[in-house]
C-alpha positions as CSV (number, residue, x, y, z in Angstrom):
1,M,0.0,0.0,0.0
2,A,1.4,3.4,-1.0
3,D,2.6,5.9,1.6
4,Q,0.0,8.5,2.5
5,P,1.1,12.2,2.8
6,E,1.4,13.6,6.2
7,P,-1.6,15.7,7.3
8,F,-1.3,19.6,7.1
9,T,-0.6,21.2,10.4
10,E,0.1,24.8,11.6
11,A,3.4,23.8,13.0
12,A,4.7,22.8,9.5
13,V,4.0,26.3,8.0
14,A,4.7,28.5,11.0
15,P,8.0,30.7,10.7
16,A,10.8,30.2,12.9
17,P,10.4,31.9,16.3
18,D,13.5,34.2,15.8
19,M,12.9,35.3,12.1
20,K,11.0,38.5,13.1
21,G,13.8,39.5,15.5
22,R,16.4,38.9,12.9
23,R,14.6,41.0,10.4
24,R,14.2,43.8,12.9
25,R,17.9,43.7,13.7
26,W,18.9,44.0,10.1
27,L,16.6,46.9,9.6
28,L,18.1,48.6,12.6
29,I,21.6,48.0,11.3
30,L,20.6,49.4,7.9
31,A,19.0,52.4,9.5
32,G,22.2,53.0,11.5
33,V,24.4,52.7,8.4
34,I,22.2,55.2,6.6
35,A,22.3,57.6,9.5
36,L,26.0,57.2,9.9
37,A,26.5,57.8,6.1
38,T,24.2,60.8,6.3
39,L,26.2,62.2,9.3
40,I,29.5,61.6,7.5
41,W,28.2,63.3,4.3
42,A,26.9,66.2,6.4
43,V,30.3,66.7,8.1
44,W,32.1,66.4,4.7
45,F,29.7,68.9,3.1
46,F,30.1,71.3,6.0
47,L,33.9,71.0,6.0
48,T,34.5,71.0,2.2
49,Q,31.4,72.3,0.4
50,A,29.3,74.6,2.6
51,G,29.7,78.3,1.7
52,R,31.9,77.5,-1.3
53,V,31.2,78.0,-5.0
54,S,33.2,76.2,-7.7
55,T,33.7,76.3,-11.4
56,D,36.0,74.6,-13.9
57,N,35.4,77.3,-16.5
58,A,38.6,79.2,-15.5
59,Y,41.7,80.0,-17.4
60,V,45.1,81.5,-16.8
61,G,45.8,85.0,-18.0
62,A,48.5,87.6,-17.8
63,D,49.0,91.2,-18.8
64,T,51.2,90.6,-21.8
65,A,53.6,93.2,-23.3
66,Q,53.5,93.8,-27.0
67,V,57.0,94.7,-28.3
68,T,56.9,97.3,-31.1
69,P,59.7,99.4,-32.6
70,L,59.4,103.1,-32.2
71,I,61.3,104.0,-35.4
72,S,61.4,102.6,-38.9
73,A,64.6,100.8,-39.8
74,P,66.0,97.5,-41.2
75,V,66.6,94.7,-38.7
76,A,70.3,94.0,-38.1
77,E,70.0,91.4,-35.3
78,V,67.4,89.2,-33.7
79,R,68.7,87.8,-30.4
80,V,65.7,85.9,-29.1
81,A,63.5,83.0,-30.2
82,N,60.0,81.8,-29.3
83,T,59.7,80.2,-25.8
84,Q,62.9,81.9,-24.6
85,A,62.7,83.5,-21.2
86,V,64.1,87.0,-20.9
87,K,64.7,89.6,-18.2
88,K,63.7,93.2,-18.2
89,G,66.4,95.2,-20.1
90,D,67.6,92.2,-22.2
91,I,68.3,93.1,-25.8
92,L,65.7,91.6,-28.1
93,V,66.3,93.1,-31.5
94,V,68.9,95.5,-32.9
95,L,68.0,97.8,-35.8
96,D,70.4,99.3,-38.4
97,P,71.6,102.5,-36.8
98,A,73.0,104.1,-39.9
99,D,70.1,106.5,-40.6
100,A,69.8,107.4,-37.0
101,R,73.5,108.3,-36.8
102,I,73.1,110.6,-39.8
103,D,70.1,112.3,-38.1
104,V,72.2,112.9,-35.0
105,A,75.0,114.4,-37.1
106,Q,72.6,116.7,-38.9
107,A,71.0,117.7,-35.6
108,E,74.4,118.5,-34.1
109,S,75.2,120.7,-37.1
110,A,71.8,122.5,-36.8
111,L,72.5,123.2,-33.1
112,A,75.9,124.6,-33.9
113,Q,74.4,126.9,-36.5
114,A,71.6,128.1,-34.1
115,E,74.2,129.0,-31.5
116,Q,76.3,130.8,-34.2
117,R,73.3,132.8,-35.3
118,Y,72.6,133.8,-31.7
119,R,76.1,135.0,-31.2
120,Q,75.8,137.0,-34.5
121,A,72.5,138.5,-33.3
122,R,74.3,139.6,-30.1
123,A,77.1,141.2,-32.1
124,T,74.5,142.8,-34.5
125,V,72.9,144.6,-31.5
126,G,76.3,146.3,-30.7
127,A,76.9,147.2,-34.3
128,A,73.3,148.7,-34.6
129,Q,73.9,150.7,-31.5
130,G,77.1,152.1,-32.9
131,R,75.3,153.1,-36.1
132,E,72.6,154.7,-34.1
133,A,75.2,156.8,-32.2
134,A,76.8,157.7,-35.6
135,R,73.5,158.9,-36.9
136,G,73.1,161.1,-33.9
137,S,76.4,163.0,-34.7
138,E,75.2,163.3,-38.3
139,I,72.0,165.0,-37.1
140,A,74.1,167.4,-35.1
141,Q,76.1,168.2,-38.2
142,A,72.9,168.6,-40.3
143,R,71.4,171.0,-37.7
144,A,74.6,173.0,-37.7
145,R,74.5,173.3,-41.4
146,L,70.8,174.3,-41.1
147,E,71.7,177.1,-38.7
148,E,74.4,178.3,-41.0
149,A,71.9,178.2,-43.9
150,E,69.3,180.1,-41.9
151,A,71.9,182.8,-41.1
152,N,73.0,183.1,-44.7
153,A,69.4,183.3,-45.8
154,A,68.6,186.0,-43.3
155,R,71.7,188.0,-44.4
156,A,70.7,187.6,-48.0
157,R,67.2,188.7,-47.3
158,V,68.5,191.9,-45.5
159,E,70.9,192.6,-48.4
160,L,68.1,192.2,-50.9
161,R,65.7,194.5,-49.0
162,R,68.4,197.2,-48.7
163,R,69.1,197.2,-52.4
164,E,65.4,197.1,-53.2
165,A,65.0,200.3,-51.0
166,L,67.9,202.1,-52.8
167,I,67.0,201.1,-56.3
168,G,64.5,204.0,-56.6
169,A,67.1,206.6,-55.6
170,G,69.6,205.2,-58.1
171,A,72.1,204.3,-55.3
172,V,72.5,200.8,-56.6
173,S,72.6,199.5,-60.1
174,G,70.2,196.9,-61.5
175,E,73.1,194.4,-61.7
176,E,73.7,194.7,-58.0
177,L,70.0,194.2,-57.3
178,T,70.0,191.1,-59.5
179,Q,73.1,189.7,-57.7
180,A,71.3,190.4,-54.4
181,R,68.3,188.5,-55.5
182,T,70.4,185.6,-56.9
183,A,72.2,185.4,-53.6
184,F,68.9,185.4,-51.7
185,E,67.5,182.6,-53.8
186,A,70.7,180.6,-53.4
187,A,70.5,181.1,-49.6
188,Q,66.9,180.0,-49.7
189,A,67.9,176.9,-51.7
190,A,70.7,176.1,-49.3
191,L,68.3,176.5,-46.4
192,S,65.9,174.1,-47.9
193,S,68.7,171.7,-48.5
194,A,69.9,172.0,-44.9
195,R,66.4,171.3,-43.6
196,A,66.2,168.2,-45.9
197,G,69.5,167.1,-44.6
198,V,68.3,167.4,-41.0
199,R,65.1,165.4,-41.9
200,S,67.3,162.8,-43.7
201,A,69.6,162.5,-40.7
202,E,66.7,162.1,-38.3
203,A,65.1,159.4,-40.6
204,T,68.4,157.6,-40.7
205,Q,68.7,157.7,-37.0
206,A,65.1,156.4,-36.6
207,A,66.0,153.5,-39.0
208,A,69.2,152.8,-36.9
209,A,67.1,152.8,-33.8
210,G,64.7,150.4,-35.4
211,E,67.6,148.1,-36.3
212,V,68.7,148.2,-32.7
213,E,65.3,147.3,-31.5
214,A,64.9,144.5,-34.1
215,S,68.4,143.1,-33.2
216,A,67.7,143.4,-29.5
217,A,64.4,141.7,-29.9
218,L,66.2,138.5,-31.1
219,V,68.3,138.3,-27.9
220,Q,66.4,140.3,-25.3
221,G,65.9,138.4,-22.1
222,T,67.7,135.3,-23.4
223,T,71.0,133.6,-23.2
224,I,72.6,131.1,-25.5
225,N,71.0,128.4,-23.5
226,T,67.5,129.8,-23.5
227,A,67.3,131.3,-27.0
228,P,64.3,129.7,-28.8
229,D,66.2,128.6,-31.9
230,V,68.9,127.1,-29.8
231,V,66.3,125.3,-27.6
232,A,64.5,123.9,-30.7
233,A,67.8,122.7,-32.2
234,R,68.7,121.0,-28.9
235,A,65.3,119.3,-28.8
236,R,65.8,118.0,-32.3
237,L,69.3,116.7,-31.3
238,A,67.8,115.0,-28.2
239,Q,65.1,113.4,-30.4
240,A,67.8,112.2,-32.9
241,R,69.8,110.7,-30.1
242,L,66.7,109.1,-28.6
243,N,66.0,107.5,-32.0
244,L,69.5,106.2,-32.1
245,E,69.1,104.6,-28.7
246,R,65.8,103.1,-29.9
247,T,67.6,101.1,-32.6
248,V,68.3,98.7,-29.7
249,I,64.9,97.2,-28.6
250,R,65.0,95.8,-25.0
251,A,62.6,93.7,-23.0
252,P,60.2,95.9,-21.1
253,I,59.3,93.2,-18.6
254,D,60.4,89.7,-17.4
255,G,58.7,87.2,-19.5
256,V,58.7,84.5,-22.2
257,V,58.9,85.3,-25.9
258,T,56.0,84.3,-28.0
259,Q,54.6,85.2,-31.4
260,R,58.0,86.4,-32.7
261,Q,57.3,88.0,-36.2
262,V,60.6,89.6,-37.1
263,Q,63.6,88.4,-39.2
264,V,67.0,89.8,-40.0
265,G,66.9,92.1,-43.0
266,Q,63.3,92.9,-42.6
267,R,62.4,96.6,-42.6
268,V,60.0,97.2,-39.7
269,A,57.8,100.2,-39.4
270,A,57.2,102.2,-36.2
271,G,54.4,100.7,-34.2
272,T,54.4,97.3,-36.0
273,P,54.2,94.4,-33.4
274,I,57.2,92.1,-33.7
275,M,56.7,89.9,-30.7
276,V,54.8,89.4,-27.4
277,L,56.3,88.9,-23.9
278,V,54.2,86.9,-21.5
279,P,55.0,87.6,-17.8
280,V,54.4,84.0,-16.5
281,G,55.5,85.1,-13.0
282,A,52.6,87.6,-12.8
283,A,49.9,85.2,-14.0
284,Y,46.3,85.4,-12.8
285,V,43.1,83.5,-13.3
286,D,39.8,84.6,-14.8
287,A,37.1,82.3,-13.5
288,N,33.7,82.4,-15.2
289,F,31.1,81.8,-12.5
290,K,27.4,81.5,-13.1
291,E,25.4,84.5,-12.1
292,D,23.5,82.5,-9.5
293,Q,26.8,81.6,-7.8
294,L,28.0,85.1,-7.1
295,A,25.5,86.3,-4.5
296,K,28.0,85.9,-1.6
297,V,31.3,86.3,-3.5
298,R,33.3,89.4,-2.4
299,P,36.7,90.7,-3.3
300,G,39.4,89.5,-0.9
301,Q,37.8,86.0,-0.3
302,P,40.2,83.0,-0.4
303,V,40.3,80.7,-3.4
304,T,41.8,77.3,-4.0
305,L,42.7,76.3,-7.5
306,H,43.9,73.3,-9.4
307,S,45.4,73.2,-12.9
308,D,44.8,70.5,-15.4
309,F,48.5,71.0,-16.3
310,Y,49.7,69.7,-12.9
311,G,46.6,67.8,-11.7
312,D,45.3,67.6,-8.2
313,D,48.7,67.2,-6.7
314,V,49.4,70.9,-6.9
315,E,47.0,73.3,-5.2
316,Y,47.2,77.0,-5.7
317,R,46.0,79.6,-3.3
318,G,44.6,82.8,-4.4
319,R,42.1,85.6,-3.6
320,V,39.3,87.3,-5.4
321,V,40.4,90.7,-6.8
322,G,37.3,91.9,-8.5
323,F,34.6,91.3,-11.1
324,A,34.4,92.1,-14.8
325,G,32.3,95.0,-15.9
326,G,29.9,92.8,-17.8
327,T,29.3,89.2,-19.0
328,G,30.9,87.7,-22.0
329,A,27.7,87.9,-23.9
330,A,27.4,91.6,-23.3
331,F,30.8,92.2,-25.0
332,A,30.6,89.6,-27.7
333,L,31.3,90.6,-31.3
334,I,27.6,89.8,-32.1
335,P,25.6,90.4,-28.8
336,A,22.6,88.4,-28.1
337,Q,19.3,89.9,-29.3
338,N,17.1,89.2,-26.3
339,A,14.3,91.6,-27.4
340,T,12.8,88.9,-29.6
341,G,9.7,86.7,-29.5
342,N,11.7,83.5,-29.4
343,W,13.6,84.4,-26.3
344,I,15.1,81.6,-24.1
345,K,16.7,82.5,-20.8
346,V,20.4,81.4,-20.6
347,V,22.3,81.6,-17.3
348,Q,25.1,84.1,-17.9
349,R,28.6,83.8,-16.6
350,L,30.6,86.7,-15.1
351,P,34.4,86.7,-15.2
352,V,36.0,87.0,-11.7
353,R,39.6,88.0,-11.5
354,I,41.7,85.8,-9.1
355,A,45.2,86.8,-8.0
356,L,47.6,83.9,-7.4
357,D,50.4,83.5,-4.8
358,P,53.6,84.6,-6.6
359,T,55.7,82.1,-4.7
360,Q,53.5,79.2,-5.9
361,V,53.6,80.5,-9.4
362,R,57.4,80.5,-9.3
363,E,57.5,77.0,-8.0
364,H,54.9,75.7,-10.5
365,P,54.9,78.1,-13.5
366,L,51.7,78.4,-15.5
367,R,51.1,79.5,-19.1
368,V,48.4,81.8,-20.5
369,G,45.3,79.9,-21.5
370,L,45.7,76.8,-19.3
371,S,42.5,75.4,-17.8
372,M,41.9,75.8,-14.0
373,S,39.3,74.8,-11.5
374,A,38.5,77.4,-8.8
375,T,36.7,77.2,-5.5
376,V,35.8,80.4,-3.6
377,D,35.3,80.1,0.1
378,T,32.5,82.7,0.6
379,R,32.9,82.4,4.4
380,G,36.2,84.2,4.3
381,R,34.6,87.6,4.4
């Protein structure tokens, strides 16, 4: 006879007595783990994230120096190459100084001529004064001749009147009367000539006085060092010498040579860029934060930065210097046209200037354009 199945009983399906307790214990353990993880996360967030704003939209920048010649001349030497580090005052390029030296020689000659003309003007004043004094003596002589002519004319007039009075009585002949009249007319002519001589001498003296004034005006109140022509000539000489010095182009700052665009034999024009110097030791960072991250950011707050160039092993310290005057979109070549019907709001970014610790930059040099990540601790101020 086949075996019969055992009858169904509650004891067969009832759970083990301790299963509920075990489940409760695991639930408590899980809750404890979650609570501990939450606590650890809260502590981590408070210590590392609370009051901080971060962005990886940050790049290294520097106030580069554009090297340009200040005169036009052929290039004689180029002493630097791209990527070369230079110090302030190092010679970068030497221009051909031949034209500048000729200009200096011409300016020196012009200065010598200006000084010579000033000395001649000084001497002319003395000569004009001598001529004026001579004209004074000529006036005295002309006036003496005038007085003599006036006396002769008066005597001739008296003689003529006397003979005219005697002509009726026949005491004088007609010939004597004619001679008296001729003598009177000659005396009158001599008197007119003497008067003209006085006027001529006086005019000559006035002309001499004008020459004195004109000559004195050129040198009055001046010396050879302050005369306008001499000062102008010296200025031209100084400019020529300065242009000669500018044939040697030196580094205006410490930096690294980049974008060198000059070769030996090339004729460069004044103001044409020939290279750029990047002051890597004075680098800074422009971090582009979203506008909703900047509510608590203030100048002077501390910043921690990491460069993709060095990785997380190198941490830079910095501080917020200031904010840009506008967003990148506001100064874009083609600004956004927000006054349209199809407008979509886009969160804008505002550049924030961050100054780096110079010591760290010297230890771990950066290059313009490298990517950075920046975290600002807004609790700093």
